[in-house]
N, CA, C, O and the ligand as a Tripos MOL2 file, in Angstrom:
@<TRIPOS>MOLECULE
protein
  277   275    70     0     0
PROTEIN
NO_CHARGES

@<TRIPOS>ATOM
      1 N          14.3100    5.6380   -5.7730 N.3       1 MET1
      2 CA         12.9270    5.9050   -5.3640 C.3       1 MET1
      3 C          12.1920    4.5610   -5.2470 C.2       1 MET1
      4 O          12.4510    3.7790   -6.1620 O.2       1 MET1
      5 N          11.3180    4.1230   -4.3010 N.am      2 PRO2
      6 CA         10.7900    2.9120   -4.4580 C.3       2 PRO2
      7 C           9.4640    3.0440   -5.2160 C.2       2 PRO2
      8 O           8.7430    4.0350   -5.3360 O.2       2 PRO2
      9 N           9.3080    1.6920   -5.7390 N.am      3 ILE3
     10 CA          7.9240    1.5630   -6.4150 C.3       3 ILE3
     11 C           6.9460    0.9470   -5.4120 C.2       3 ILE3
     12 O           7.2560    0.0220   -4.6610 O.2       3 ILE3
     13 N           5.6490    1.5710   -5.4580 N.am      4 TYR4
     14 CA          4.7170    1.2040   -4.5070 C.3       4 TYR4
     15 C           3.6030    0.3010   -5.2820 C.2       4 TYR4
     16 O           3.3860    0.4030   -6.4900 O.2       4 TYR4
     17 N           2.9600   -0.5590   -4.4430 N.am      5 ILE5
     18 CA          1.7580   -1.1430   -5.1120 C.3       5 ILE5
     19 C           0.8070   -1.1810   -3.9290 C.2       5 ILE5
     20 O           1.2150   -1.0690   -2.7730 O.2       5 ILE5
     21 N          -0.4660   -1.3400   -4.2440 N.am      6 VAL6
     22 CA         -1.6580   -1.4150   -3.2740 C.3       6 VAL6
     23 C          -2.2170   -2.8420   -3.3620 C.2       6 VAL6
     24 O          -2.2960   -3.3620   -4.4750 O.2       6 VAL6
     25 N          -2.5980   -3.4930   -2.3020 N.am      7 ASN7
     26 CA         -3.3260   -4.5750   -2.2260 C.3       7 ASN7
     27 C          -4.8220   -4.4170   -2.8660 C.2       7 ASN7
     28 O          -5.6520   -3.6890   -2.3210 O.2       7 ASN7
     29 N          -5.0710   -5.0480   -3.8930 N.am      8 LYS8
     30 CA         -6.5540   -4.9570   -4.2280 C.3       8 LYS8
     31 C          -7.5970   -5.5890   -3.3600 C.2       8 LYS8
     32 O          -8.8060   -5.4030   -3.4960 O.2       8 LYS8
     33 N          -7.0160   -6.3740   -2.4280 N.am      9 GLN9
     34 CA         -7.9540   -7.0480   -1.3390 C.3       9 GLN9
     35 C          -7.8050   -6.2770   -0.0450 C.2       9 GLN9
     36 O          -6.6840   -5.9840    0.3700 O.2       9 GLN9
     37 N          -8.8810   -5.9510    0.5840 N.am     10 ALA10
     38 CA         -8.9160   -5.2760    1.7920 C.3      10 ALA10
     39 C          -8.5220   -6.1600    2.9020 C.2      10 ALA10
     40 O          -8.8000   -7.3590    2.8730 O.2      10 ALA10
     41 N          -7.8290   -5.5670    3.9670 N.am     11 GLN11
     42 CA         -7.6700   -6.5410    5.0390 C.3      11 GLN11
     43 C          -8.8440   -6.9880    5.5510 C.2      11 GLN11
     44 O          -9.8030   -6.2200    5.6240 O.2      11 GLN11
     45 N          -8.9240   -8.2890    5.9730 N.am     12 PRO12
     46 CA        -10.3190   -8.7500    6.6010 C.3      12 PRO12
     47 C         -10.6540   -7.9580    7.9160 C.2      12 PRO12
     48 O         -11.7910   -7.5780    8.1980 O.2      12 PRO12
     49 N          -9.5190   -7.7470    8.7030 N.am     13 ASP13
     50 CA         -9.8810   -7.2080   10.0650 C.3      13 ASP13
     51 C         -10.0860   -5.7200   10.0320 C.2      13 ASP13
     52 O         -10.8170   -5.2250   10.8890 O.2      13 ASP13
     53 N          -9.5080   -4.9470    9.1170 N.am     14 THR14
     54 CA         -9.5650   -3.3190    9.1610 C.3      14 THR14
     55 C         -10.4130   -2.7950    8.0650 C.2      14 THR14
     56 O         -11.0660   -1.7550    8.1460 O.2      14 THR14
     57 N         -10.3590   -3.6450    6.9490 N.am     15 GLY15
     58 CA        -11.0240   -3.1250    5.8200 C.3      15 GLY15
     59 C         -10.1510   -2.1960    4.9150 C.2      15 GLY15
     60 O         -10.6180   -1.6670    3.9070 O.2      15 GLY15
     61 N          -8.7720   -2.0160    5.3550 N.am     16 ASP16
     62 CA         -7.8680   -1.2250    4.7260 C.3      16 ASP16
     63 C          -7.1730   -1.8930    3.5200 C.2      16 ASP16
     64 O          -6.9530   -3.1040    3.5550 O.2      16 ASP16
     65 N          -6.7970   -1.0970    2.3830 N.am     17 HIS17
     66 CA         -6.1210   -1.6630    1.2950 C.3      17 HIS17
     67 C          -4.5700   -1.2340    1.6170 C.2      17 HIS17
     68 O          -4.2330   -0.0520    1.5550 O.2      17 HIS17
     69 N          -3.7470   -2.1670    1.9260 N.am     18 GLU18
     70 CA         -2.3990   -1.7640    2.3270 C.3      18 GLU18
     71 C          -1.5210   -1.3450    1.1370 C.2      18 GLU18
     72 O          -1.5690   -1.9430    0.0620 O.2      18 GLU18
     73 N          -0.8040   -0.4080    1.3430 N.am     19 VAL19
     74 CA          0.1860    0.1710    0.5190 C.3      19 VAL19
     75 C           1.5760   -0.3780    0.7880 C.2      19 VAL19
     76 O           2.0330   -0.2370    1.9220 O.2      19 VAL19
     77 N           2.3160   -1.0140   -0.1800 N.am     20 HIS20
     78 CA          3.6400   -1.5490    0.0910 C.3      20 HIS20
     79 C           4.7490   -1.0700   -0.9920 C.2      20 HIS20
     80 O           4.4590   -0.7660   -2.1500 O.2      20 HIS20
     81 N           5.9900   -1.0460   -0.4830 N.am     21 GLU21
     82 CA          7.0130   -1.0080   -1.5070 C.3      21 GLU21
     83 C           7.0930   -2.3760   -1.9750 C.2      21 GLU21
     84 O           6.6660   -3.3360   -1.3340 O.2      21 GLU21
     85 N           7.6910   -2.4460   -3.1890 N.am     22 THR22
     86 CA          7.8030   -3.8070   -3.9480 C.3      22 THR22
     87 C           8.8920   -4.5460   -3.1040 C.2      22 THR22
     88 O           8.8630   -5.7750   -3.1660 O.2      22 THR22
     89 N           9.7890   -3.9970   -2.3730 N.am     23 SER23
     90 CA         10.8680   -4.7380   -1.6780 C.3      23 SER23
     91 C          10.2240   -5.2600   -0.3540 C.2      23 SER23
     92 O          10.9760   -5.9550    0.3280 O.2      23 SER23
     93 N           9.0440   -5.0610    0.1000 N.am     24 CYS24
     94 CA          8.5800   -5.3910    1.2440 C.3      24 CYS24
     95 C           8.4400   -7.0400    1.3440 C.2      24 CYS24
     96 O           8.1880   -7.7030    0.3370 O.2      24 CYS24
     97 N           8.5930   -7.5340    2.4180 N.am     25 GLY25
     98 CA          8.6070   -9.0230    2.7230 C.3      25 GLY25
     99 C           7.0380   -9.5160    3.0790 C.2      25 GLY25
    100 O           6.7280  -10.6290    3.5040 O.2      25 GLY25
    101 N           6.1450   -8.4140    2.7980 N.am     26 HIS26
    102 CA          4.8390   -8.9080    3.3170 C.3      26 HIS26
    103 C           3.8500   -8.4780    2.0970 C.2      26 HIS26
    104 O           2.7200   -8.0340    2.3020 O.2      26 HIS26
    105 N           4.3880   -8.6540    0.8630 N.am     27 LEU27
    106 CA          3.6870   -8.3730   -0.1820 C.3      27 LEU27
    107 C           2.3370   -9.2840   -0.3590 C.2      27 LEU27
    108 O           2.3290  -10.4550    0.0200 O.2      27 LEU27
    109 N           1.3030   -8.7220   -0.9050 N.am     28 PRO28
    110 CA          0.1890   -9.7390   -1.2940 C.3      28 PRO28
    111 C           0.5390  -10.3960   -2.5730 C.2      28 PRO28
    112 O           1.3710   -9.9390   -3.3570 O.2      28 PRO28
    113 N          -0.1240  -11.4760   -2.7490 N.am     29 LEU29
    114 CA          0.0260  -12.3610   -3.9130 C.3      29 LEU29
    115 C           0.0360  -11.4930   -5.2110 C.2      29 LEU29
    116 O          -0.7220  -10.5270   -5.3020 O.2      29 LEU29
    117 N           0.8780  -11.8290   -6.1950 N.am     30 ALA30
    118 CA          0.9860  -11.1290   -7.3540 C.3      30 ALA30
    119 C          -0.2730  -10.6130   -7.8740 C.2      30 ALA30
    120 O          -0.3190   -9.4140   -8.1500 O.2      30 ALA30
    121 N          -1.3290  -11.3660   -8.0530 N.am     31 HIS31
    122 CA         -2.6150  -11.0730   -8.6850 C.3      31 HIS31
    123 C          -3.3710  -10.0950   -7.8270 C.2      31 HIS31
    124 O          -4.3810   -9.5480   -8.2700 O.2      31 HIS31
    125 N          -2.9410   -9.8660   -6.6720 N.am     32 ASN32
    126 CA         -3.6750   -8.9210   -5.8830 C.3      32 ASN32
    127 C          -2.9580   -7.6010   -5.7510 C.2      32 ASN32
    128 O          -3.4260   -6.7440   -5.0010 O.2      32 ASN32
    129 N          -1.7940   -7.3730   -6.4670 N.am     33 GLN33
    130 CA         -0.9720   -6.2710   -6.4040 C.3      33 GLN33
    131 C          -1.4430   -5.1420   -7.5130 C.2      33 GLN33
    132 O          -1.4520   -5.4520   -8.7040 O.2      33 GLN33
    133 N          -1.7550   -4.0850   -7.1670 N.am     34 GLN34
    134 CA         -2.0320   -3.0300   -8.0690 C.3      34 GLN34
    135 C          -0.8510   -2.0750   -8.1960 C.2      34 GLN34
    136 O          -0.3860   -1.6020   -7.1590 O.2      34 GLN34
    137 N          -0.3390   -1.7590   -9.3440 N.am     35 HIS35
    138 CA          0.8520   -1.0380   -9.3430 C.3      35 HIS35
    139 C           0.3920    0.5190   -9.2690 C.2      35 HIS35
    140 O          -0.5390    1.0190   -9.9000 O.2      35 HIS35
    141 N           1.2270    1.1430   -8.3870 N.am     36 LEU36
    142 CA          0.9820    2.6090   -8.2210 C.3      36 LEU36
    143 C           2.0930    3.5630   -8.8270 C.2      36 LEU36
    144 O           1.8020    4.7090   -9.1670 O.2      36 LEU36
    145 N           3.2180    3.1160   -8.9360 N.am     37 GLY37
    146 CA          4.4380    3.7960   -9.5520 C.3      37 GLY37
    147 C           5.3750    4.2430   -8.5810 C.2      37 GLY37
    148 O           5.2620    3.8940   -7.4060 O.2      37 GLY37
    149 N           6.3620    5.0430   -9.0020 N.am     38 TYR38
    150 CA          7.4810    5.6130   -8.1420 C.3      38 TYR38
    151 C           7.0650    6.6680   -7.3640 C.2      38 TYR38
    152 O           6.4330    7.5880   -7.8820 O.2      38 TYR38
    153 N           7.3890    6.6620   -5.9390 N.am     39 PHE39
    154 CA          7.1170    7.7730   -5.0890 C.3      39 PHE39
    155 C           8.3040    7.7940   -4.2240 C.2      39 PHE39
    156 O           8.9830    6.8000   -3.9660 O.2      39 PHE39
    157 N           8.5530    9.1980   -3.7150 N.am     40 SER40
    158 CA          9.6730    9.2970   -2.8650 C.3      40 SER40
    159 C           9.2680    9.0500   -1.4430 C.2      40 SER40
    160 O          10.1640    9.0220   -0.5990 O.2      40 SER40
    161 N           8.1210    8.8810   -1.1100 N.am     41 ASN41
    162 CA          7.7470    8.6230    0.2670 C.3      41 ASN41
    163 C           6.3590    8.0080    0.1570 C.2      41 ASN41
    164 O           5.6600    8.1080   -0.8520 O.2      41 ASN41
    165 N           5.9740    7.2960    1.3830 N.am     42 CYS42
    166 CA          4.7060    6.5740    1.5420 C.3      42 CYS42
    167 C           3.4950    7.4160    1.4000 C.2      42 CYS42
    168 O           2.4650    6.9630    0.9000 O.2      42 CYS42
    169 N           3.6080    8.7180    1.8610 N.am     43 TYR43
    170 CA          2.5160    9.5010    1.9430 C.3      43 TYR43
    171 C           1.8820    9.8290    0.4450 C.2      43 TYR43
    172 O           0.6760    9.8960    0.2120 O.2      43 TYR43
    173 N           2.8590   10.0030   -0.4430 N.am     44 ASP44
    174 CA          2.3030   10.1970   -1.7740 C.3      44 ASP44
    175 C           1.7760    8.9170   -2.2590 C.2      44 ASP44
    176 O           0.7470    8.8600   -2.9310 O.2      44 ASP44
    177 N           2.4860    7.8620   -1.9180 N.am     45 ALA45
    178 CA          2.0240    6.6190   -2.5910 C.3      45 ALA45
    179 C           0.5640    6.1620   -2.0660 C.2      45 ALA45
    180 O          -0.2020    5.5090   -2.7760 O.2      45 ALA45
    181 N           0.2600    6.5690   -0.7550 N.am     46 VAL46
    182 CA         -1.0950    6.3830   -0.1340 C.3      46 VAL46
    183 C          -2.1580    7.3060   -0.7490 C.2      46 VAL46
    184 O          -3.3270    6.9620   -0.9230 O.2      46 VAL46
    185 N          -1.6530    8.5030   -1.0630 N.am     47 ARG47
    186 CA         -2.6250    9.5080   -1.7210 C.3      47 ARG47
    187 C          -3.0790    8.9290   -3.0500 C.2      47 ARG47
    188 O          -4.2380    8.9870   -3.4610 O.2      47 ARG47
    189 N          -1.9660    8.3130   -3.7420 N.am     48 GLU48
    190 CA         -2.2330    7.8320   -5.0030 C.3      48 GLU48
    191 C          -3.2960    6.7250   -4.9790 C.2      48 GLU48
    192 O          -4.2500    6.6830   -5.7560 O.2      48 GLU48
    193 N          -3.0200    5.7680   -3.9380 N.am     49 ALA49
    194 CA         -3.8060    4.4930   -3.8040 C.3      49 ALA49
    195 C          -5.1950    4.8980   -3.3040 C.2      49 ALA49
    196 O          -6.1090    4.0780   -3.3930 O.2      49 ALA49
    197 N          -5.4160    6.1400   -2.7710 N.am     50 LYS50
    198 CA         -6.8000    6.5680   -2.2920 C.3      50 LYS50
    199 C          -7.6730    6.9870   -3.3880 C.2      50 LYS50
    200 O          -8.8690    7.1890   -3.1780 O.2      50 LYS50
    201 N          -7.0830    7.1480   -4.6870 N.am     51 LYS51
    202 CA         -7.8070    7.3590   -5.8180 C.3      51 LYS51
    203 C          -8.5220    6.0720   -6.2840 C.2      51 LYS51
    204 O          -9.5070    6.0970   -7.0220 O.2      51 LYS51
    205 N          -7.9580    4.9440   -5.8020 N.am     52 TYR52
    206 CA         -8.6910    3.7280   -6.2240 C.3      52 TYR52
    207 C          -9.5460    3.0770   -4.9790 C.2      52 TYR52
    208 O         -10.5770    2.4240   -5.1440 O.2      52 TYR52
    209 N          -8.9560    3.3580   -3.7300 N.am     53 TYR53
    210 CA         -9.4200    2.7480   -2.6360 C.3      53 TYR53
    211 C          -9.4860    3.7200   -1.4280 C.2      53 TYR53
    212 O          -8.4640    4.1450   -0.8890 O.2      53 TYR53
    213 N         -10.7930    4.0640   -1.0160 N.am     54 ARG54
    214 CA        -10.6780    5.1770   -0.1310 C.3      54 ARG54
    215 C         -10.1380    4.8240    1.2060 C.2      54 ARG54
    216 O          -9.7180    5.6970    1.9660 O.2      54 ARG54
    217 N         -10.1400    3.4440    1.5360 N.am     55 ASN55
    218 CA         -9.4370    2.9360    2.7480 C.3      55 ASN55
    219 C          -8.0410    2.5830    2.6350 C.2      55 ASN55
    220 O          -7.5880    1.6940    3.3560 O.2      55 ASN55
    221 N          -7.2580    3.2380    1.7360 N.am     56 ALA56
    222 CA         -5.8320    2.7630    1.7090 C.3      56 ALA56
    223 C          -5.0990    3.1220    2.8050 C.2      56 ALA56
    224 O          -5.4970    4.0890    3.4540 O.2      56 ALA56
    225 N          -4.0290    2.4980    3.1730 N.am     57 ASP57
    226 CA         -3.3370    2.6860    4.4320 C.3      57 ASP57
    227 C          -1.8180    1.9760    4.1710 C.2      57 ASP57
    228 O          -1.6250    1.0370    3.3990 O.2      57 ASP57
    229 N          -0.9780    2.5230    4.8430 N.am     58 GLY58
    230 CA          0.4130    2.0930    4.6890 C.3      58 GLY58
    231 C           0.5720    0.7920    5.4390 C.2      58 GLY58
    232 O          -0.0310    0.4890    6.4680 O.2      58 GLY58
    233 N           1.5650   -0.0240    4.7180 N.am     59 CYS59
    234 CA          1.8200   -1.3120    5.4350 C.3      59 CYS59
    235 C           2.6020   -0.9860    6.7510 C.2      59 CYS59
    236 O           3.3970   -0.0470    6.7910 O.2      59 CYS59
    237 N           2.3650   -1.7450    7.7620 N.am     60 ALA60
    238 CA          3.0840   -1.6690    9.1780 C.3      60 ALA60
    239 C           4.5850   -1.9510    8.8950 C.2      60 ALA60
    240 O           5.4020   -1.4350    9.6580 O.2      60 ALA60
    241 N           4.9540   -2.6050    8.0250 N.am     61 HIS61
    242 CA          6.3650   -3.1230    7.9130 C.3      61 HIS61
    243 C           7.0800   -2.1750    7.0610 C.2      61 HIS61
    244 O           7.9850   -1.5350    7.5960 O.2      61 HIS61
    245 N           6.8060   -1.9600    5.7270 N.am     62 CYS62
    246 CA          7.5510   -1.1010    4.9860 C.3      62 CYS62
    247 C           7.2110    0.2520    4.9620 C.2      62 CYS62
    248 O           8.0520    1.0790    4.6090 O.2      62 CYS62
    249 N           5.9290    0.6260    5.3380 N.am     63 SER63
    250 CA          5.5290    1.9810    5.2720 C.3      63 SER63
    251 C           4.8860    2.4130    6.6130 C.2      63 SER63
    252 O           3.7770    2.9450    6.6700 O.2      63 SER63
    253 N           5.6810    2.1380    7.7100 N.am     64 SER64
    254 CA          5.0570    2.2950    8.9240 C.3      64 SER64
    255 C           4.7540    3.8180    9.3270 C.2      64 SER64
    256 O           3.9760    4.0770   10.2450 O.2      64 SER64
    257 N           5.3800    4.7620    8.6230 N.am     65 ALA65
    258 CA          5.1450    6.1360    8.9180 C.3      65 ALA65
    259 C           3.6970    6.5270    8.4130 C.2      65 ALA65
    260 O           3.1180    7.5390    8.8090 O.2      65 ALA65
    261 N           3.1350    5.5820    7.4500 N.am     66 CYS66
    262 CA          1.9070    5.9000    6.8580 C.3      66 CYS66
    263 C           0.7180    4.8430    7.3970 C.2      66 CYS66
    264 O          -0.4450    4.8770    6.9930 O.2      66 CYS66
    265 N           1.1870    3.9960    8.2850 N.am     67 HIS67
    266 CA          0.3140    2.9430    8.9600 C.3      67 HIS67
    267 C          -0.4060    3.6670    9.9640 C.2      67 HIS67
    268 O           0.2280    4.2670   10.8320 O.2      67 HIS67
    269 N          -1.7490    3.6810    9.9450 N.am     68 THR68
    270 CA         -2.6540    4.3670   10.8560 C.3      68 THR68
    271 C          -3.5190    3.4680   11.5180 C.2      68 THR68
    272 O          -4.1750    3.9060   12.4630 O.2      68 THR68
    273 N          -3.6460    2.1630   11.1490 N.am     69 SER69
    274 CA         -4.6000    1.3190   11.8280 C.3      69 SER69
    275 C          -4.2640   -0.2270   11.5710 C.2      69 SER69
    276 O          -4.9700   -1.1030   12.0700 O.2      69 SER69
    277 ZN          4.7920   -3.5810    3.3720 Zn       70 ZN70
@<TRIPOS>BOND
     1     1     2 1
     2     2     3 1
     3     3     4 2
     4     3     5 am
     5     5     6 1
     6     6     7 1
     7     7     8 2
     8     7     9 am
     9     9    10 1
    10    10    11 1
    11    11    12 2
    12    11    13 am
    13    13    14 1
    14    14    15 1
    15    15    16 2
    16    15    17 am
    17    17    18 1
    18    18    19 1
    19    19    20 2
    20    19    21 am
    21    21    22 1
    22    22    23 1
    23    23    24 2
    24    23    25 am
    25    25    26 1
    26    26    27 1
    27    27    28 2
    28    27    29 am
    29    29    30 1
    30    30    31 1
    31    31    32 2
    32    31    33 am
    33    33    34 1
    34    34    35 1
    35    35    36 2
    36    35    37 am
    37    37    38 1
    38    38    39 1
    39    39    40 2
    40    39    41 am
    41    41    42 1
    42    42    43 1
    43    43    44 2
    44    43    45 am
    45    45    46 1
    46    46    47 1
    47    47    48 2
    48    47    49 am
    49    49    50 1
    50    50    51 1
    51    51    52 2
    52    51    53 am
    53    53    54 1
    54    54    55 1
    55    55    56 2
    56    55    57 am
    57    57    58 1
    58    58    59 1
    59    59    60 2
    60    59    61 am
    61    61    62 1
    62    62    63 1
    63    63    64 2
    64    63    65 am
    65    65    66 1
    66    66    67 1
    67    67    68 2
    68    67    69 am
    69    69    70 1
    70    70    71 1
    71    71    72 2
    72    71    73 am
    73    73    74 1
    74    74    75 1
    75    75    76 2
    76    75    77 am
    77    77    78 1
    78    78    79 1
    79    79    80 2
    80    79    81 am
    81    81    82 1
    82    82    83 1
    83    83    84 2
    84    83    85 am
    85    85    86 1
    86    86    87 1
    87    87    88 2
    88    87    89 am
    89    89    90 1
    90    90    91 1
    91    91    92 2
    92    91    93 am
    93    93    94 1
    94    94    95 1
    95    95    96 2
    96    95    97 am
    97    97    98 1
    98    98    99 1
    99    99   100 2
   100    99   101 am
   101   101   102 1
   102   102   103 1
   103   103   104 2
   104   103   105 am
   105   105   106 1
   106   106   107 1
   107   107   108 2
   108   107   109 am
   109   109   110 1
   110   110   111 1
   111   111   112 2
   112   111   113 am
   113   113   114 1
   114   114   115 1
   115   115   116 2
   116   115   117 am
   117   117   118 1
   118   118   119 1
   119   119   120 2
   120   119   121 am
   121   121   122 1
   122   122   123 1
   123   123   124 2
   124   123   125 am
   125   125   126 1
   126   126   127 1
   127   127   128 2
   128   127   129 am
   129   129   130 1
   130   130   131 1
   131   131   132 2
   132   131   133 am
   133   133   134 1
   134   134   135 1
   135   135   136 2
   136   135   137 am
   137   137   138 1
   138   138   139 1
   139   139   140 2
   140   139   141 am
   141   141   142 1
   142   142   143 1
   143   143   144 2
   144   143   145 am
   145   145   146 1
   146   146   147 1
   147   147   148 2
   148   147   149 am
   149   149   150 1
   150   150   151 1
   151   151   152 2
   152   151   153 am
   153   153   154 1
   154   154   155 1
   155   155   156 2
   156   155   157 am
   157   157   158 1
   158   158   159 1
   159   159   160 2
   160   159   161 am
   161   161   162 1
   162   162   163 1
   163   163   164 2
   164   163   165 am
   165   165   166 1
   166   166   167 1
   167   167   168 2
   168   167   169 am
   169   169   170 1
   170   170   171 1
   171   171   172 2
   172   171   173 am
   173   173   174 1
   174   174   175 1
   175   175   176 2
   176   175   177 am
   177   177   178 1
   178   178   179 1
   179   179   180 2
   180   179   181 am
   181   181   182 1
   182   182   183 1
   183   183   184 2
   184   183   185 am
   185   185   186 1
   186   186   187 1
   187   187   188 2
   188   187   189 am
   189   189   190 1
   190   190   191 1
   191   191   192 2
   192   191   193 am
   193   193   194 1
   194   194   195 1
   195   195   196 2
   196   195   197 am
   197   197   198 1
   198   198   199 1
   199   199   200 2
   200   199   201 am
   201   201   202 1
   202   202   203 1
   203   203   204 2
   204   203   205 am
   205   205   206 1
   206   206   207 1
   207   207   208 2
   208   207   209 am
   209   209   210 1
   210   210   211 1
   211   211   212 2
   212   211   213 am
   213   213   214 1
   214   214   215 1
   215   215   216 2
   216   215   217 am
   217   217   218 1
   218   218   219 1
   219   219   220 2
   220   219   221 am
   221   221   222 1
   222   222   223 1
   223   223   224 2
   224   223   225 am
   225   225   226 1
   226   226   227 1
   227   227   228 2
   228   227   229 am
   229   229   230 1
   230   230   231 1
   231   231   232 2
   232   231   233 am
   233   233   234 1
   234   234   235 1
   235   235   236 2
   236   235   237 am
   237   237   238 1
   238   238   239 1
   239   239   240 2
   240   239   241 am
   241   241   242 1
   242   242   243 1
   243   243   244 2
   244   243   245 am
   245   245   246 1
   246   246   247 1
   247   247   248 2
   248   247   249 am
   249   249   250 1
   250   250   251 1
   251   251   252 2
   252   251   253 am
   253   253   254 1
   254   254   255 1
   255   255   256 2
   256   255   257 am
   257   257   258 1
   258   258   259 1
   259   259   260 2
   260   259   261 am
   261   261   262 1
   262   262   263 1
   263   263   264 2
   264   263   265 am
   265   265   266 1
   266   266   267 1
   267   267   268 2
   268   267   269 am
   269   269   270 1
   270   270   271 1
   271   271   272 2
   272   271   273 am
   273   273   274 1
   274   274   275 1
   275   275   276 2
@<TRIPOS>SUBSTRUCTURE
     1 MET1         2 RESIDUE 1 A MET
     2 PRO2         6 RESIDUE 1 A PRO
     3 ILE3        10 RESIDUE 1 A ILE
     4 TYR4        14 RESIDUE 1 A TYR
     5 ILE5        18 RESIDUE 1 A ILE
     6 VAL6        22 RESIDUE 1 A VAL
     7 ASN7        26 RESIDUE 1 A ASN
     8 LYS8        30 RESIDUE 1 A LYS
     9 GLN9        34 RESIDUE 1 A GLN
    10 ALA10       38 RESIDUE 1 A ALA
    11 GLN11       42 RESIDUE 1 A GLN
    12 PRO12       46 RESIDUE 1 A PRO
    13 ASP13       50 RESIDUE 1 A ASP
    14 THR14       54 RESIDUE 1 A THR
    15 GLY15       58 RESIDUE 1 A GLY
    16 ASP16       62 RESIDUE 1 A ASP
    17 HIS17       66 RESIDUE 1 A HIS
    18 GLU18       70 RESIDUE 1 A GLU
    19 VAL19       74 RESIDUE 1 A VAL
    20 HIS20       78 RESIDUE 1 A HIS
    21 GLU21       82 RESIDUE 1 A GLU
    22 THR22       86 RESIDUE 1 A THR
    23 SER23       90 RESIDUE 1 A SER
    24 CYS24       94 RESIDUE 1 A CYS
    25 GLY25       98 RESIDUE 1 A GLY
    26 HIS26      102 RESIDUE 1 A HIS
    27 LEU27      106 RESIDUE 1 A LEU
    28 PRO28      110 RESIDUE 1 A PRO
    29 LEU29      114 RESIDUE 1 A LEU
    30 ALA30      118 RESIDUE 1 A ALA
    31 HIS31      122 RESIDUE 1 A HIS
    32 ASN32      126 RESIDUE 1 A ASN
    33 GLN33      130 RESIDUE 1 A GLN
    34 GLN34      134 RESIDUE 1 A GLN
    35 HIS35      138 RESIDUE 1 A HIS
    36 LEU36      142 RESIDUE 1 A LEU
    37 GLY37      146 RESIDUE 1 A GLY
    38 TYR38      150 RESIDUE 1 A TYR
    39 PHE39      154 RESIDUE 1 A PHE
    40 SER40      158 RESIDUE 1 A SER
    41 ASN41      162 RESIDUE 1 A ASN
    42 CYS42      166 RESIDUE 1 A CYS
    43 TYR43      170 RESIDUE 1 A TYR
    44 ASP44      174 RESIDUE 1 A ASP
    45 ALA45      178 RESIDUE 1 A ALA
    46 VAL46      182 RESIDUE 1 A VAL
    47 ARG47      186 RESIDUE 1 A ARG
    48 GLU48      190 RESIDUE 1 A GLU
    49 ALA49      194 RESIDUE 1 A ALA
    50 LYS50      198 RESIDUE 1 A LYS
    51 LYS51      202 RESIDUE 1 A LYS
    52 TYR52      206 RESIDUE 1 A TYR
    53 TYR53      210 RESIDUE 1 A TYR
    54 ARG54      214 RESIDUE 1 A ARG
    55 ASN55      218 RESIDUE 1 A ASN
    56 ALA56      222 RESIDUE 1 A ALA
    57 ASP57      226 RESIDUE 1 A ASP
    58 GLY58      230 RESIDUE 1 A GLY
    59 CYS59      234 RESIDUE 1 A CYS
    60 ALA60      238 RESIDUE 1 A ALA
    61 HIS61      242 RESIDUE 1 A HIS
    62 CYS62      246 RESIDUE 1 A CYS
    63 SER63      250 RESIDUE 1 A SER
    64 SER64      254 RESIDUE 1 A SER
    65 ALA65      258 RESIDUE 1 A ALA
    66 CYS66      262 RESIDUE 1 A CYS
    67 HIS67      266 RESIDUE 1 A HIS
    68 THR68      270 RESIDUE 1 A THR
    69 SER69      274 RESIDUE 1 A SER
    70 ZN70       277 GROUP 0 **** ****
């Protein structure tokens, strides 16, 4: 099961806080990563991230099924 993180910094263009698997090649800098935990799918990870950031969204690369904008 992948470990997910959320970017503490919002994307400047969309205002979204992107959710990534830790194996993603497009991770934010380490100090901008907020640990979310193990999830079997990106939907649950994004739901967890939305507890912290209302505008959480899946990364287009590692979590494309949850990428909405
Ligand atoms: Zn990613």
